[in-house]
N, C-alpha and C positions, 0 to 999 in steps of 0.2 A: 650289858645283856639287853637292856631295854632298847638301846640304839640298834643293836644287831637285829632284834625282832622287827623293828621298824623297816630296816633295809630288806629283810627277807619278805616282809609283807608287801613292799613295793615290787620286789622281784617277782612275786607270784602274779601280780597284775601284768607286768611286762611280759612274763613268760607265756601267759595265755594268748596275748596278741601275737607274739612271735611264733608260737606254735601254730596258731591258725594261719599265719602267713607262710610258714615254711612247709607244712605238710602237704598242701595241695600240689606241690611240685611232683609228688608221687603219682597223682592221678592223671590219666591220659587226656582228659578233657582240657586241662589247663597246660599241658605240655606245649601245645601250639602257641598259646599266649606267652608262655615263658620263652619259647624260641624267638618269637617276634621281639621280645624285650631284651634279647641277648643273654638269656639265662640258660641257654642250651649247654653251656660248659659245665653247669652244675649236675647234668644228668650222670656224669661219671661218679658223683658223690651222692647219688640218690639214696642209697642204703644208710649212709651216715646222716643225711638230713632227716630221713624217716625216723631213725633212732633218736636224733636230737629233738625232733618234734614231740616224740613220745615222752622223752625226759622232761621237756618243757611243760607238758600236760601235768606230769607229777609235781613239778615245781609250782605250777599255777595252783593246783589243788592244795598243796602244802601252804602256800602263801595265803590262800583264802582261809585255811584252817587257823593260821596264826592271826589273821585279821578278825576272825570270829572270836577267838579267845580274848582279844583286846576290846572289841567293840560290841560283841554280842548281837550282831546283826545276822539273823538266821537266813534270810532269803538269798543273799549273794553266796553264802556258804553252801546252801542246798543246791543252788544252780550250778556251782562249781563241781560239787560232788556228782550231780546228775550228768553234767557235761563231760567230766572226765570218764565216768563209767560208759557213757554213750560212745565216746571215741574208741575205747578199747573193745567194747562189745561189737561196735560196728566194724572194727578192723579184724578182730580175731574170731568172733563167734558167727556173725551173720555175713561177713565179708561185704558189708554195705557201706559204700562211700557216702551215701546220703545220711546215714546214721552218724558216721564220723563227722561229717560237716555240721550236723545238728549239735553234736557234742562240742565242736569248736565254737559254734555260735553261742551255746550256753556258757562256755568259759569267757568269751568276750563280753556277753551280757553281764555276767557276774562282776567282771573287772570294771565295766562301765558303771554299774550300779555303785560299786565301791568308790570309784573315782568321784561320781556325782555327790555321794554323801559326804566325802571328804571336803569337796569344794563348798558345799553348803555349810558344813561346820566351820570352815575357815572364814567364810563371809560373815557368819554370825558373830565372829570375834572381832570384827573391825566395824568402825562407824566413821562417817564423815561429820566432823564437828564444824559448825558455822559460827564464827564469832559475831555476836550481835552488834559490836562496836564498829568493826571495819568490814565485815562481810567475808573475811578470809575463810576459805574452806580447806580442811586438811583431814586426810584419812589417818586415823589413829587405831592402834590395837588396844582393845579394852582388857582390863584385868578380869580374869575368869572367876575369881573367888571373892571379890570385894567391889565396893563402889568407889568411884574416884570423885572426891569432893572439890578439887581445885584443878584448873587447867589454865596454863598461860598461853595466850595467843602468840604465835611466832611472828606475826606481822606487826601488830600494834603493841604487844606486851600486856594487854589487859588480862587480868586474872578473873576467869569465869568461875562462878559458884552455881550450884543447882538452884533452880527456881523453886519457890515454895510448893510443897507437895511432891517434888521429885527427889529421888534418892541420890542422884549423881549428875555430873555434867553431861554424860552421854544421854541420859533420859531427857534432859532439858534442851540440849543444843545439837544432839547427834541424830543421824538418820536411822540408827538402830538402837533400841533400848539396851541397857547393860545386861550381861549374862544372868545375874540373879533375877532380874525382872523377866527375862526370857524363860527361865526355868519355872518361875512362879506362874506365868501365863500358860505354859504347857501343862502344869499340874492342874490348873483350873479347868482347862479344856478336856483333860483326860478323864 
């Protein structure tokens, strides 16, 4: 179940980008550009692409809702809700393509924010350890719930131990402090 939620979460992000790219085929201003790129053959399927774009907007908002349930990040979810509402209000209430475009931009911004936060979390879990004996540098994944007291260098075989005052080898020899230290420093600044 958890793995399925992760896939749906990613599908929502991809759906917003595809919806933003697919729906402008409906608008006349971009029809010329589509024709120049050889996309004129899709004009026969305009209604289907239009419906698919709307479905992808729903998928995108659903994916952002699942991401909110997991990460509790309010701003991307709020941007996705506002963007999805703007798309449908622009298309069906005000018949405004600009409002629909603004909605697509909101969905893309929500997905971009979500992607950026995931990349930041991923980079916070890795650190480059430099061996003090031979200078070998290696990117390693840190344990998220504990400190690592020993590390064996793959080049020279030296066993590294934390320096006095440090809790683990990542705090002593790594480019990023261990996750428990990161959490502690965030608690102090909050």
